[in-house]
C-alpha positions as CSV (number, residue, x, y, z in Angstrom):
1,X,106.0,94.0,108.3
2,X,107.9,96.0,105.7
3,X,106.3,97.1,102.5
4,X,108.6,98.5,99.9
5,X,106.7,100.4,97.2
6,X,108.7,101.1,94.1
7,X,107.8,103.0,90.9
8,X,109.3,101.6,87.7
9,X,112.3,103.4,86.2
10,X,112.1,105.9,83.4
11,X,110.4,104.4,80.3
12,X,110.1,105.3,76.7
13,X,107.1,107.5,75.9
14,X,106.3,105.7,72.6
15,X,105.3,102.1,72.1
16,X,102.4,100.3,70.4
17,X,100.6,100.3,73.8
18,X,101.2,101.6,77.3
19,X,101.7,97.9,78.4
20,X,104.7,97.6,76.0
21,X,106.7,100.6,77.0
22,X,110.2,99.6,77.9
23,X,112.8,101.2,80.2
24,X,115.2,103.7,78.7
25,X,118.9,103.4,79.4
26,X,118.5,106.0,82.1
27,X,115.7,104.0,83.6
28,X,117.9,100.9,83.7
29,X,120.6,103.0,85.4
30,X,118.0,104.4,87.9
31,X,116.7,101.0,89.0
32,X,120.1,99.4,89.2
33,X,121.2,102.2,91.5
34,X,118.0,101.7,93.5
35,X,118.9,98.0,93.9
36,X,122.4,98.9,95.0
37,X,120.8,101.3,97.6
38,X,118.6,98.4,98.8
39,X,121.6,96.1,99.1
40,X,123.3,98.7,101.3
41,X,120.3,98.9,103.6
42,X,120.6,95.4,104.9
43,X,117.1,94.4,104.0
44,X,118.2,91.2,102.2
45,X,117.9,88.9,105.2
46,X,114.4,90.1,106.0
47,X,113.2,89.6,102.5
48,X,115.0,86.3,101.8
49,X,113.4,84.8,105.0
50,X,109.9,86.0,104.5
51,X,109.6,88.3,101.6
52,X,107.6,88.4,98.4
53,X,107.7,90.5,95.3
54,X,104.6,91.7,93.4
55,X,105.2,93.2,90.0
56,X,102.8,94.8,87.5
57,X,102.7,92.8,84.3
58,X,103.6,95.9,82.3
59,X,107.0,95.5,80.5
60,X,108.7,98.5,82.2
61,X,107.7,97.2,85.7
62,X,109.0,93.7,84.8
63,X,112.3,95.2,83.6
64,X,112.5,97.3,86.8
65,X,112.1,94.1,88.9
66,X,114.8,92.3,86.9
67,X,117.4,95.0,87.2
68,X,116.6,96.1,90.8
69,X,116.3,92.6,92.3
70,X,119.6,91.6,90.6
71,X,121.5,94.7,91.9
72,X,119.9,94.2,95.4
73,X,120.9,90.5,95.4
74,X,117.3,89.6,96.0
75,X,116.7,87.3,93.0
76,X,115.7,84.3,95.2
77,X,112.7,86.2,96.8
78,X,109.5,84.7,95.3
79,X,108.0,86.9,92.6
80,X,104.5,87.1,91.3
81,X,103.1,89.1,88.4
82,X,99.9,90.8,89.5
83,X,97.2,92.5,87.4
84,X,96.0,94.0,90.7
85,X,98.8,96.6,90.7
86,X,98.6,98.2,87.2
87,X,98.4,102.0,86.8
88,X,94.6,102.4,87.2
89,X,94.0,99.9,90.0
90,X,92.4,100.9,93.3
91,X,94.8,101.4,96.2
92,X,92.0,100.1,98.5
93,X,91.9,96.8,96.5
94,X,95.7,96.5,96.8
95,X,95.5,96.9,100.6
96,X,92.8,94.2,100.7
97,X,95.1,91.9,98.7
98,X,98.0,92.5,101.1
99,X,95.8,91.8,104.1
100,X,94.6,88.5,102.5
101,X,98.1,87.4,101.7
102,X,99.3,87.1,105.3
103,X,102.9,87.8,104.2
104,X,105.5,89.4,106.4
105,X,107.5,91.5,103.9
106,X,106.5,92.8,100.5
107,X,108.3,94.5,97.6
108,X,105.6,96.0,95.2
109,X,106.8,97.4,91.8
110,X,104.1,99.4,90.0
111,X,103.2,102.7,88.5
112,X,101.8,106.2,89.1
113,X,99.2,107.1,90.2
114,X,98.9,103.9,92.2
115,X,102.2,104.0,94.1
116,X,101.7,107.5,95.5
117,X,98.0,106.8,96.3
118,X,99.0,103.5,98.1
119,X,101.6,105.3,100.2
120,X,99.1,108.0,101.1
121,X,96.4,105.5,102.0
122,X,98.7,103.3,104.1
123,X,100.4,106.2,106.0
124,X,97.6,108.8,106.4
125,X,94.4,107.1,105.2
126,X,94.2,109.6,102.3
127,X,95.0,108.5,98.7
128,X,95.6,112.1,97.7
129,X,98.2,112.7,100.4
130,X,100.8,110.4,99.0
131,X,104.3,111.7,98.2
132,X,105.3,112.5,94.6
133,X,107.1,109.4,93.3
134,X,109.2,110.0,90.2
135,X,110.5,107.1,88.1
136,X,112.6,104.8,90.3
137,X,111.4,106.3,93.6
138,X,111.1,103.9,96.6
139,X,109.1,104.2,99.8
140,X,109.7,101.9,102.7
141,X,106.7,101.5,105.1
142,X,106.6,99.6,108.4
143,X,103.5,98.3,110.1
144,X,102.2,95.6,112.5
145,X,98.8,95.7,110.8
146,X,98.0,96.5,107.2
147,X,95.2,99.0,107.4
148,X,94.7,102.5,106.1
149,X,96.6,105.0,108.2
150,X,98.5,102.3,110.2
151,X,101.9,102.4,108.4
152,X,104.9,104.5,109.2
153,X,107.0,105.9,106.4
154,X,110.5,104.8,107.3
155,X,112.1,106.5,104.3
156,X,111.4,107.8,100.8
157,X,114.2,107.8,98.2
158,X,114.5,109.1,94.7
159,X,116.9,108.7,91.7
160,X,119.6,109.4,91.1
161,X,121.2,109.5,94.5
162,X,118.7,107.6,96.7
163,X,119.9,109.7,99.7
164,X,122.3,106.9,100.7
165,X,123.6,108.9,103.6
166,X,120.3,108.5,105.5
């Protein structure tokens, strides 16, 4: 199983609520570049066959999904908005939800601090050991069993270059 964890792109700091914050022009550019990086990684066939996309309902996460999936040519992968992956959600609850889903490949688009905590929990069993994930960052994990500490971090990529040479 591949789990691709993505933090939304750069968002405006002001809005009527945190939920309504939209991507900046830089944020759109970041996530479009992230999508192009994914397209070059040959992940498309894996996700088209057995993939799923979970997206936070927050506007900036939805916009990230729109731009990233379009640039990655992954718009046909089933997509679900999930209240279980908003900024203050429990990474342990997310792991439980993934376990219950029985899916083979997942793209999860969410927020800090959840994305770093989730990577930390899945790779080292420690929510506080996750890597820093700036806007637009992506972490690809691989595992046979979705349990705390049972995933391997295949790569971690950050805007603006996404280390495409790796």
